[in-house]
N, C-alpha and C positions, 0 to 999 in steps of 0.2 A: 150559565155555562156549567152549572153543577152536574156531575155525572158524565161529562164528555171525556174526561181524562181520569186515569186511575189514580188512587192514592197509593204512594209507594214510599217505603222507608227502607233504609239500609244502615248498617253500622256494625258494631262489635260489642259483645257482652261476654265477659269471662273468657276471653280468648277465642270465642267463636264468632265468625262473621255471619251476618244474617241479612235476609231480604224478605220484605213483606209487601204484598201487592193486593189491593182490593178494588174491585169495580163491579157495580151493579149487584152487590150482595154476595159475590163470589170472591174468595180470598185464598191465599196460600202463603206459607212461611217456609223458607228454605234456610238451612244452616250449612256452615262450612263451605262457602262459595269457592269455586275453582274454575279455571278456564274450561269452556265446554267444547271448543273446536268448531263452534258455530259462529258465524259472523253476520252482522247486520249492516246494511248500507246507512251511512249517516251523511247529513249535510255538513260539509266542511267549510263552506264559505261561498263567496260569489266571485266569478270571474269579472274582469274589467268591462266585458260586454253585457253584464247583468245575468248571465246564465249561471246556474248553480254548479258548485264544485262538490263532488261526493268523495267520501272516504269509506273505510270499513272499520268496524269496532268488533273485537271478539266479545262474545257474550259470556258472562259467568253464570254458573248454575250450581246449586247445592242440593243436599238431600232434602226432599220435601218431607217435613215432619208433621205438617197438618194442612188440610185444605178443606174448603167448603164449596160445594157446587150446589147451585140452586135446585138442580134437578135431582140430586142424590142426597140432599141434606148434608150433614157433617160427616166427612170421611177422614181417615187417619192412616198413617203408615203403621209399620209393625210395632211402633212404640205404644200403640193402643191409646193414643192421646184422644180423648173423647171431647174435651171442651177446654177452652182457654178463655177465661174471663178477662184476663189482662196479660199484657206482654210479660210482665214480671212473673206471674204464676207459670206461664209457659216456660220461661227460661229456668225457673226453679225446677220444673219437671225434667227438662233436658239435662240440667246439671246433675240431678240425682241419677240419671241413667247413663251418664258419660263416665262414671267412675268405675 
């Protein structure tokens, strides 16, 4: 089943929330997540007759600070982040530019 679902990480580093998603060699990193005003339908449970119950969840999004698209190679935002070999070096770069 490898490759059928994306690898996703989220958390907080030095007071900045982050989200990382990778699938099929394409990835992106978002910082400072906030409500987006966009909603996704979610499975909330099952009714007694076996039919699904649905709900909605608001999606968070942040500033995309780095992304890689297979068709375009490595792309970056205005921070000119060209390469991040580790998550630690990425956040060191972000921390330097947030002061």
